[in-house]
C-alpha positions in Angstrom: 88.7 133.8 162.9 92.3 133.8 161.9 93.0 134.9 158.3 96.2 135.4 156.2 97.4 137.9 153.9 100.7 137.1 151.6 102.5 140.2 149.9 104.8 139.5 147.4 107.6 141.4 145.2 109.7 140.0 142.6 111.6 143.3 142.1 113.1 145.9 144.3 111.1 148.8 142.5 108.0 146.8 143.6 108.7 147.2 147.5 107.3 150.8 148.1 104.0 149.4 146.8 104.3 146.3 149.2 105.0 148.6 152.0 101.9 150.6 151.1 99.8 147.6 151.1 101.3 146.1 154.3 100.6 149.4 156.1 97.2 149.8 155.0 96.2 146.3 156.4 98.0 147.0 159.4 96.0 150.4 160.1 92.8 148.4 159.5 93.5 145.9 162.4 93.1 146.1 165.9 95.8 146.4 168.2 95.8 143.0 169.4 94.8 141.4 166.1 98.2 140.3 164.7 99.0 136.8 165.7 102.2 136.6 163.3 104.3 138.4 160.7 107.0 136.6 158.9 109.1 138.0 156.1 111.7 136.5 153.7 114.1 138.2 151.1 116.2 136.7 148.7 118.7 139.2 146.6 120.7 138.5 143.9 123.6 136.3 144.4 126.4 135.5 142.3 125.3 135.3 138.5 121.7 135.2 139.7 119.5 138.1 139.2 116.7 136.5 141.3 115.1 138.5 143.8 111.9 137.8 145.9 110.4 139.4 149.0 107.7 138.1 150.5 105.4 139.0 153.7 102.8 136.8 155.6 100.6 138.4 158.1 98.3 136.2 160.0 95.8 137.9 162.1 92.5 137.5 164.0 89.0 139.1 162.4 86.1 140.0 164.7 
């Protein structure tokens, strides 16, 4: 069965927690379990102070 997990941070100071959560999930999975990893990052541009960081991991579960 395929499962998906999304991790999201809306500020740079939340990135360490997101990285901990991603690493925790990866460490629990078998070596061949990860099907796909996608990440997007949007930072401040011009007058916008918006920040978004999202990771999507799709993996096989036993």
